[in-house]
C-alpha positions as CSV (number, residue, x, y, z in Angstrom):
1,M,20.4,52.0,-8.4
2,G,18.5,50.2,-5.7
3,K,18.7,47.5,-3.7
4,L,16.9,45.5,-1.1
5,P,15.3,47.9,1.8
6,G,17.9,48.5,4.2
7,C,20.9,46.7,2.5
8,S,23.8,48.8,1.9
9,G,26.1,46.3,1.0
10,S,25.5,42.2,-0.2
11,L,22.0,40.6,-0.3
12,P,20.6,38.7,3.3
13,A,22.2,35.3,3.3
14,F,18.7,33.3,3.1
15,L,18.2,34.7,-0.6
16,F,21.2,33.0,-1.9
17,E,17.9,29.8,-2.4
18,M,16.0,31.6,-4.5
19,A,16.1,32.0,-8.4
20,Y,16.6,35.5,-10.2
21,V,15.7,36.7,-14.0
22,L,17.5,39.3,-15.4
23,C,14.8,41.8,-17.5
24,L,16.8,44.4,-19.6
25,D,13.9,47.3,-20.4
26,C,14.6,49.7,-23.4
27,G,12.0,52.7,-23.3
28,A,12.1,55.8,-25.0
29,T,13.5,58.1,-21.8
30,N,15.6,55.2,-19.6
31,V,17.0,52.1,-20.4
32,R,16.9,49.8,-17.0
33,A,18.4,46.5,-15.8
34,I,15.8,44.8,-13.0
35,L,16.5,41.9,-10.7
36,V,13.5,39.9,-10.2
37,D,12.7,37.1,-7.5
38,D,11.1,33.7,-7.9
39,K,8.5,35.6,-5.3
40,G,7.5,38.2,-7.7
41,Q,9.9,41.1,-6.2
42,L,11.8,43.6,-7.8
43,V,15.2,42.7,-5.8
44,A,17.3,45.8,-7.7
45,K,17.1,47.8,-10.2
46,S,19.4,50.8,-12.5
47,S,18.4,53.0,-15.1
48,Q,20.2,55.3,-17.8
49,P,18.5,58.0,-19.7
50,N,18.0,57.7,-22.8
51,A,17.7,59.8,-25.9
52,T,17.7,59.3,-30.0
53,D,19.7,61.0,-32.1
54,A,19.7,62.9,-35.4
55,G,19.7,61.0,-38.5
56,E,22.1,62.1,-40.6
57,E,20.1,63.0,-43.6
58,D,18.3,65.5,-41.4
59,A,18.8,67.2,-38.4
60,G,14.4,66.3,-37.4
61,F,15.1,62.8,-38.1
62,H,15.4,60.4,-34.7
63,V,17.4,57.3,-35.2
64,W,17.8,55.1,-31.6
65,N,21.8,53.9,-31.7
66,A,21.3,50.5,-30.2
67,E,25.1,50.2,-29.7
68,R,24.9,52.6,-26.8
69,I,21.9,51.4,-25.4
70,L,23.4,47.5,-25.2
71,N,26.2,48.7,-23.1
72,Q,23.7,51.0,-20.8
73,L,21.5,48.1,-20.4
74,A,24.8,46.1,-19.1
75,A,25.9,49.0,-17.2
76,C,22.7,48.5,-15.4
77,S,23.1,45.1,-15.0
78,R,26.4,44.9,-13.8
79,E,25.3,47.5,-11.2
80,I,22.0,45.5,-10.2
81,L,24.2,41.8,-10.1
82,P,27.0,42.4,-7.4
83,G,25.7,40.5,-4.0
84,V,23.8,37.9,-6.1
85,E,25.3,34.2,-6.7
86,P,25.6,34.7,-11.0
87,A,24.6,30.7,-10.8
88,E,21.1,32.0,-9.1
89,V,19.8,34.4,-12.0
90,K,17.9,31.7,-14.1
91,A,17.2,33.8,-17.7
92,V,17.8,37.3,-19.1
93,T,14.9,38.7,-20.9
94,I,14.5,42.1,-23.3
95,T,11.5,44.5,-23.6
96,T,10.8,47.7,-25.3
97,F,8.4,49.6,-27.9
98,G,7.7,48.3,-30.7
99,V,8.1,48.6,-34.6
100,D,11.4,49.9,-34.6
101,G,13.7,47.6,-36.1
102,A,17.4,48.1,-38.9
103,P,18.6,45.7,-41.6
104,V,21.5,44.1,-40.7
105,N,24.1,41.7,-42.2
106,A,24.9,38.3,-41.5
107,D,26.7,39.0,-39.0
108,G,24.0,40.9,-37.0
109,E,26.4,44.5,-38.1
110,L,23.4,47.2,-38.8
111,L,23.3,48.4,-42.3
112,Y,21.4,51.7,-40.5
113,P,20.7,52.9,-37.9
114,V,17.2,52.2,-35.9
115,I,14.5,54.2,-37.2
116,S,12.7,55.8,-34.2
117,W,9.1,56.2,-34.2
118,K,9.3,59.1,-32.8
119,C,10.7,59.6,-36.9
120,P,8.5,61.9,-39.7
121,R,10.2,60.6,-42.1
122,T,7.9,57.5,-42.7
123,A,4.3,60.3,-42.7
124,E,4.2,60.7,-45.9
125,V,5.5,57.4,-47.1
126,M,1.8,56.3,-45.0
127,K,-0.3,59.0,-47.1
128,R,1.0,57.0,-50.3
129,V,1.0,53.5,-49.0
130,E,-1.6,52.9,-51.5
131,K,0.7,53.1,-54.4
132,Y,1.8,49.7,-53.5
133,I,-1.6,48.2,-51.9
134,P,-5.0,49.8,-50.3
135,Q,-4.8,50.6,-46.8
136,S,-8.0,49.2,-45.7
137,R,-6.5,46.1,-47.0
138,L,-3.3,45.6,-44.6
139,N,-5.9,46.7,-41.8
140,A,-7.9,43.9,-43.4
141,L,-5.1,41.4,-43.5
142,S,-2.5,42.7,-40.5
143,G,-5.2,43.6,-38.0
144,V,-2.8,46.9,-37.3
145,G,-4.1,50.2,-37.4
146,E,-2.7,53.4,-39.3
147,F,0.5,54.5,-37.2
148,A,2.5,56.3,-39.4
149,F,5.5,54.7,-37.0
150,N,4.7,51.0,-38.0
151,T,7.8,49.2,-39.5
152,I,6.0,48.3,-42.8
153,Y,6.8,52.4,-43.5
154,K,10.1,52.2,-42.3
155,L,10.9,49.3,-45.1
156,I,9.3,51.4,-47.8
157,W,11.5,54.0,-47.0
158,L,14.6,52.2,-47.1
159,K,13.6,51.0,-50.5
160,E,12.7,54.1,-51.6
161,N,16.1,56.0,-50.4
162,R,18.5,53.3,-49.8
163,P,17.4,50.3,-51.7
164,E,21.0,49.0,-51.8
165,L,20.9,48.6,-48.3
166,L,18.1,46.1,-47.9
167,E,19.6,44.4,-51.5
168,Q,22.5,44.1,-48.7
169,A,20.9,43.1,-45.7
170,H,20.8,39.5,-44.2
171,A,18.4,40.0,-42.2
172,W,15.9,42.6,-40.3
173,L,15.9,42.7,-36.7
174,F,13.1,44.4,-34.1
175,I,15.4,46.2,-31.6
176,S,14.8,43.6,-28.9
177,N,16.6,41.0,-31.2
178,I,19.3,43.0,-32.3
179,L,20.4,43.4,-28.5
180,A,19.0,39.1,-27.9
181,H,21.7,38.9,-30.9
182,R,24.3,41.1,-29.6
183,L,23.8,38.5,-26.6
184,T,23.4,35.2,-28.4
185,G,25.0,35.1,-31.8
186,V,21.2,33.9,-32.5
187,M,18.8,35.7,-35.0
188,A,15.0,35.5,-34.0
189,T,12.0,37.4,-34.0
190,D,10.2,38.8,-30.9
191,R,6.3,37.8,-31.9
192,T,4.7,40.3,-29.8
193,M,7.6,42.6,-32.0
194,A,6.1,41.5,-34.9
195,G,2.6,41.9,-34.8
196,T,3.3,46.0,-34.5
197,S,5.0,45.6,-37.8
198,Q,1.8,46.0,-40.0
199,M,3.4,43.4,-41.8
200,T,1.5,39.7,-40.6
201,E,-1.2,38.0,-40.7
202,L,-4.3,38.0,-38.3
203,A,-5.7,35.0,-39.7
204,T,-2.5,32.9,-40.0
205,G,-0.1,34.4,-37.2
206,D,2.8,34.5,-39.3
207,W,4.1,37.5,-42.4
208,S,1.9,38.7,-44.9
209,A,3.0,37.0,-48.2
210,E,0.4,39.2,-50.1
211,I,2.0,42.3,-48.3
212,L,5.6,41.5,-48.6
213,E,4.8,40.9,-52.2
214,A,3.4,44.1,-52.6
215,I,5.7,46.5,-51.1
216,G,8.8,44.7,-52.6
217,I,10.3,42.8,-49.4
218,R,11.5,39.4,-49.1
219,R,10.2,36.8,-46.4
220,E,13.5,35.8,-46.2
221,L,14.8,38.7,-44.5
222,F,12.6,37.9,-41.3
223,P,14.8,35.3,-38.8
224,P,11.9,32.3,-37.2
225,M,8.9,33.9,-35.1
226,V,9.4,32.9,-31.1
227,N,7.0,32.9,-28.9
228,A,6.8,34.9,-25.7
229,G,9.0,32.5,-22.7
230,E,10.9,30.5,-25.6
231,R,14.6,30.4,-24.6
232,I,16.4,32.4,-28.2
233,G,19.6,31.0,-27.3
234,G,22.2,31.2,-24.0
235,L,24.6,34.0,-23.5
236,T,28.1,33.7,-25.6
237,A,31.1,34.1,-23.4
238,E,31.6,38.4,-24.6
239,A,28.2,38.8,-23.6
240,A,28.1,37.0,-20.1
241,A,31.3,39.3,-19.3
242,L,29.4,42.5,-20.5
243,L,26.5,41.9,-18.5
244,G,28.1,40.4,-15.4
245,L,26.7,36.6,-15.8
246,P,28.3,32.9,-16.3
247,Q,28.3,32.6,-20.3
248,G,24.7,30.1,-20.9
249,V,22.9,31.8,-19.0
250,P,19.3,30.9,-21.5
251,V,17.9,34.3,-23.1
252,V,14.2,34.3,-23.0
253,S,12.4,36.2,-25.9
254,T,9.7,38.5,-24.6
255,G,9.5,42.1,-26.4
256,H,6.7,44.4,-27.1
257,D,6.2,46.0,-23.8
258,T,2.4,46.5,-24.0
259,Q,1.6,42.5,-23.8
260,F,4.1,42.6,-21.1
261,A,2.1,45.0,-19.0
262,L,-1.0,43.4,-19.5
263,F,0.0,40.0,-19.0
264,G,1.8,41.6,-15.8
265,S,-1.3,43.6,-14.5
266,G,-3.0,40.0,-14.0
267,V,-5.8,40.8,-16.7
268,Q,-7.5,37.7,-17.5
269,E,-9.3,36.6,-21.2
270,N,-12.0,38.9,-22.3
271,Q,-11.4,41.0,-19.2
272,P,-10.8,45.2,-20.2
273,F,-7.8,46.7,-19.8
274,L,-7.0,50.4,-19.6
275,S,-4.1,52.3,-19.0
276,S,-4.3,55.6,-18.0
277,G,-1.8,58.0,-18.8
278,T,-1.1,60.6,-21.0
279,W,-2.6,58.5,-23.8
280,E,-5.0,56.1,-22.5
281,I,-5.1,52.6,-24.1
282,L,-7.6,50.5,-23.8
283,M,-7.1,46.8,-24.7
284,L,-8.7,43.1,-24.5
285,R,-7.2,39.5,-24.3
286,T,-9.4,37.7,-26.4
287,P,-9.1,34.8,-28.9
288,K,-10.7,36.4,-32.0
289,A,-11.2,40.4,-33.2
290,A,-13.1,41.8,-36.2
291,L,-12.4,45.4,-36.6
292,S,-14.9,47.3,-39.2
293,A,-13.2,50.1,-41.8
294,E,-15.2,52.7,-38.9
295,D,-12.8,50.8,-36.4
296,Y,-9.9,51.3,-37.6
297,A,-10.8,55.5,-38.5
298,A,-11.1,55.4,-34.7
299,G,-7.4,54.8,-34.1
300,A,-8.2,51.3,-33.8
301,T,-5.9,48.2,-33.3
302,V,-4.8,44.7,-33.1
303,E,-1.7,42.9,-31.7
304,Y,-0.6,40.0,-30.8
305,D,-0.8,38.8,-27.2
306,S,2.0,37.7,-25.2
307,K,0.2,33.7,-24.9
308,A,0.3,32.9,-28.9
309,G,-3.1,32.4,-30.2
310,L,-4.8,35.5,-28.6
311,L,-4.8,38.8,-30.0
312,N,-5.0,42.4,-28.4
313,P,-7.6,44.8,-29.6
314,G,-7.4,47.4,-28.7
315,L,-8.1,51.7,-28.8
316,Q,-6.2,54.6,-27.7
317,W,-7.0,58.3,-27.5
318,I,-5.5,61.8,-25.3
319,A,-6.3,61.7,-21.8
320,S,-4.4,62.5,-19.1
321,G,-2.4,65.4,-21.7
322,I,-6.0,66.8,-21.5
323,I,-6.2,66.8,-17.7
324,E,-2.6,68.4,-17.9
325,W,-4.0,71.5,-20.0
326,V,-6.2,72.0,-17.8
327,K,-4.7,72.0,-14.6
328,A,-1.8,74.5,-16.4
329,T,-4.5,76.7,-17.9
330,C,-6.6,77.0,-14.8
331,Y,-5.4,76.1,-11.6
332,H,-1.9,77.9,-12.2
333,G,0.7,75.1,-10.5
334,E,-1.9,73.7,-7.9
335,S,-1.7,70.1,-6.8
336,F,-4.0,68.2,-7.5
337,D,-5.4,67.7,-4.0
338,T,-6.8,70.9,-4.5
339,M,-8.4,70.1,-8.0
340,D,-10.0,66.7,-7.1
341,A,-11.6,68.5,-3.9
342,E,-12.9,71.6,-5.6
343,A,-14.2,68.8,-8.4
344,E,-16.6,66.6,-5.7
345,Q,-18.3,70.1,-4.9
346,I,-19.6,69.7,-8.5
347,P,-23.0,67.1,-9.5
348,P,-22.7,65.1,-12.2
349,G,-23.7,67.0,-15.3
350,C,-21.2,69.9,-14.1
351,E,-24.5,71.7,-14.7
352,G,-24.5,71.9,-18.4
353,V,-21.0,72.5,-18.9
354,R,-19.3,70.3,-21.1
355,L,-15.9,69.5,-23.3
356,V,-15.3,67.9,-26.2
357,P,-11.9,66.3,-26.0
358,D,-10.4,66.9,-29.3
359,F,-7.2,68.8,-28.9
360,L,-4.8,67.3,-31.1
361,P,-3.6,69.2,-34.0
362,S,-4.9,65.8,-36.1
363,D,-8.2,66.0,-35.0
364,A,-10.4,66.7,-37.2
365,V,-12.9,69.1,-35.5
366,P,-11.0,71.3,-32.9
367,G,-12.2,70.9,-29.0
368,S,-13.8,72.8,-27.1
369,I,-15.6,73.9,-24.1
370,Q,-19.7,74.5,-24.0
371,G,-22.2,75.0,-21.5
372,L,-20.4,78.6,-19.7
373,V,-22.3,81.1,-18.0
374,L,-21.5,83.6,-15.1
375,G,-21.2,81.4,-12.1
376,R,-19.5,78.8,-13.5
377,T,-15.6,77.8,-12.5
378,R,-12.5,76.3,-13.4
379,A,-14.0,73.6,-11.2
380,H,-16.5,73.6,-13.6
381,I,-14.2,72.8,-16.4
382,Y,-11.9,70.4,-14.6
383,R,-14.6,67.9,-13.8
384,A,-16.2,68.1,-17.1
385,A,-13.3,67.4,-19.0
386,M,-12.8,64.0,-16.9
387,E,-16.8,63.4,-17.6
388,A,-15.9,64.0,-21.5
389,L,-13.2,61.5,-21.1
390,T,-15.1,58.8,-19.2
391,Y,-17.8,59.5,-21.6
392,R,-15.1,58.2,-24.5
393,L,-14.3,55.6,-22.5
394,K,-17.3,54.1,-22.5
395,Q,-17.9,54.5,-25.9
396,R,-14.9,52.5,-26.8
397,L,-15.5,50.1,-24.6
398,E,-18.8,49.1,-26.2
399,K,-17.1,49.3,-29.7
400,L,-14.5,46.9,-27.9
401,E,-17.2,44.7,-26.5
402,K,-18.6,44.2,-30.3
403,V,-14.8,42.9,-32.0
404,G,-14.5,40.6,-29.2
405,G,-17.7,39.7,-28.9
406,F,-17.9,39.4,-24.7
407,R,-19.6,41.7,-22.2
408,S,-17.7,43.4,-19.6
409,A,-18.0,42.4,-15.7
410,D,-15.4,45.0,-14.6
411,L,-12.5,47.0,-15.9
412,L,-9.0,46.7,-14.5
413,L,-7.3,50.0,-14.5
414,V,-3.6,50.8,-14.3
415,G,-1.0,53.7,-14.9
416,G,-1.4,57.2,-13.7
417,G,-4.5,57.9,-14.1
418,A,-5.8,55.4,-11.5
419,R,-4.7,57.7,-8.9
420,N,-7.2,60.1,-9.5
421,K,-10.1,59.1,-6.6
422,V,-12.2,61.9,-8.4
423,W,-11.8,60.4,-11.9
424,T,-12.2,56.9,-11.0
425,Q,-15.3,56.8,-8.7
426,M,-16.9,58.3,-11.8
427,R,-15.6,55.7,-14.2
428,A,-17.4,53.2,-12.0
429,D,-20.9,55.6,-11.7
430,I,-20.9,56.2,-15.6
431,L,-20.0,53.0,-16.5
432,G,-21.5,51.0,-14.1
433,L,-18.9,48.2,-13.7
434,P,-16.5,48.0,-11.1
435,I,-13.4,49.4,-11.2
436,R,-10.4,47.1,-10.3
437,I,-6.9,49.2,-10.1
438,S,-4.0,46.8,-10.2
439,N,-1.6,47.2,-7.4
440,V,1.2,45.9,-9.9
441,S,3.4,48.9,-9.9
442,E,6.3,47.6,-12.2
443,S,3.5,45.1,-14.8
444,T,5.6,45.3,-17.7
445,V,8.6,44.0,-16.1
446,L,7.1,41.5,-14.0
447,G,4.9,40.3,-16.9
448,A,8.3,40.0,-18.7
449,A,9.9,38.1,-15.7
450,M,7.2,35.6,-15.8
451,Y,7.8,34.6,-19.2
452,A,11.4,34.4,-18.4
453,F,11.0,32.2,-15.2
454,A,8.7,29.9,-17.5
455,G,11.4,29.5,-19.8
456,A,14.3,28.7,-17.7
457,G,12.1,26.2,-16.3
458,V,11.4,27.5,-12.6
459,F,7.6,27.6,-13.1
460,P,5.8,25.0,-16.0
461,S,4.3,28.1,-17.1
462,A,3.8,32.1,-17.1
463,E,0.3,31.7,-16.1
464,A,1.7,29.3,-13.1
465,C,4.3,31.9,-12.3
466,R,1.8,34.6,-12.2
467,E,-0.2,32.3,-10.1
468,A,2.4,32.0,-7.4
469,F,3.0,35.5,-7.4
470,G,-0.3,36.6,-6.3
471,I,-1.8,39.8,-7.8
472,S,-4.1,42.2,-5.7
473,Y,-6.1,44.8,-6.7
474,T,-8.2,47.8,-4.9
475,T,-12.0,47.4,-6.0
476,I,-14.3,50.4,-6.6
477,N,-17.1,50.0,-7.3
478,P,-20.7,52.4,-8.8
479,G,-21.4,54.4,-5.9
480,V,-24.3,57.4,-4.9
481,Q,-23.9,59.2,-8.2
482,R,-24.1,56.6,-10.8
483,A,-27.9,56.9,-10.5
484,A,-27.6,60.8,-11.4
485,Y,-25.2,59.1,-14.5
486,A,-27.7,57.0,-15.9
487,A,-30.5,59.6,-16.0
488,L,-28.3,61.8,-17.5
489,Q,-27.3,59.3,-20.1
490,S,-31.0,58.4,-21.1
């Protein structure tokens, strides 16, 4: 748990005139409660570890214990709220990973545990989904790519293995809405969560009658959709006591963490956004997205943006996972500072050393390192890995520009990969674009807070809140190696 620097007890008196929102963030490795003030400062936070449980049918299955998660979030909330005037907490909101949910009865009690996105049971379902509907049709209608963790495959698995549960079910709730129901007694569907399901339509922004009919799922299972920033309901007396807040505090819809990381980072419409970590996720906020079968084969997808009417086309690929492999294999525990210092001495093109970055078991063609001759070093391999991943970024960015019908003026970068100065400069040089690094450290939480403040009426809109918070950037422009990389690509 963290408080304001230098505060061992209650918060200073000048903060009592401020407004706060409580963000409940359910991640795959940690659940957290974070208090954000109306100046965009993270005032306090507390976290507890999160992990899946084994499924009853198979020890290799993964499920989430929603009741435990709620109790952990509540414990985190109670830890950070003492010292804050309860009346100044204007809203509560919930962010989490997409796709996961469960069938519930009319009282909101789970009829089956929440199947995790980590669970392997749905991989076989996806392979034979054409028994119900062609995958190409699923892609065309929903916009969502072919991922075995999509909600649709969980529902098909239940239909095939526990059909009585879907017959008994009053509703299907995503995990953010399971938690919201526990807090408010109201059943709703966060739009950003629905957009990850592969059961909605890009054309309408609603559930797809064609997809639901094909898989035999009742439309009535899905409660009304709510947009980000809309009030779901107020805290019940029981929930208020659990969190340590007054009864009636509004619970405001947010949902899928990716969309609020986008918004919280400050990205504008038609500005490409790259989240660089173990995987790199390249996304866009745009009113239109037209993907081809080739795009889906390359791992493309489209989700609903936090703002109704906008879409988030995107692509993803393994990135820093490969850099970590090079570090473990070639540097044996030496620091990234050492690696970067060596890589800086290698010229663009790595003197012919080339890496093909397809190292996953699922990749059709295995990765390789080419061009090794006597005199080449581990630094050549490291720089070649960064170059290969940057060329992949360039290729995918060009594809995203075609999908969104725009031209990039710059690239907004967040995540651990943004801390690598050599790699970031290389991105600017190879793309020929300025790289803007968002200085926001908790973009998901901050983005969700912006919508929660708007939903509570503290700001007229999430955009106005973002403007008031002010987001700063560090800009890396193309440098002296830009010409060398341009020559290599000609």
